Each structure stands twice: as structure tokens, then as C-alpha cells.
N, C-alpha and C positions, 0 to 999 in steps of 0.2 A: 122948228121944236116942236110945240105946242100943235102944230097945223097937221104935224107926223102926225099923231096920236087923232088928228080929232079927221082925220083925213081917212083913217080905218073906221072910226066910226059911219062917216058918211058913206063908206062902201069902196074906201079906195077905188073913188071915179079920178080925183084930180090928183095931180103929181105932189103935190105939196097941201094938199085939204085945201085946195081953192072951191073942192066944191060943196066941202063940210059947208063953207061961210054960206055960199049960192043957194043951197039946199036950206039952209039953218031960217032963212029971209022966204 
């Protein structure tokens, strides 16, 4: 759910926002 919105912030690289967490760190 939240990961979906974060995924867009990351650049919609991951399917569920995993990239967001990876890029954040």
C-alpha cells in the first residue's frame, strides 16, 4: 500500500517500492 506510493517516488523501478527502500539507504 504505502510502498506503492513510495515506489513512484523512487522512480517506479521496483514492482512494490522495494527500490524505494533500497535507494533510501
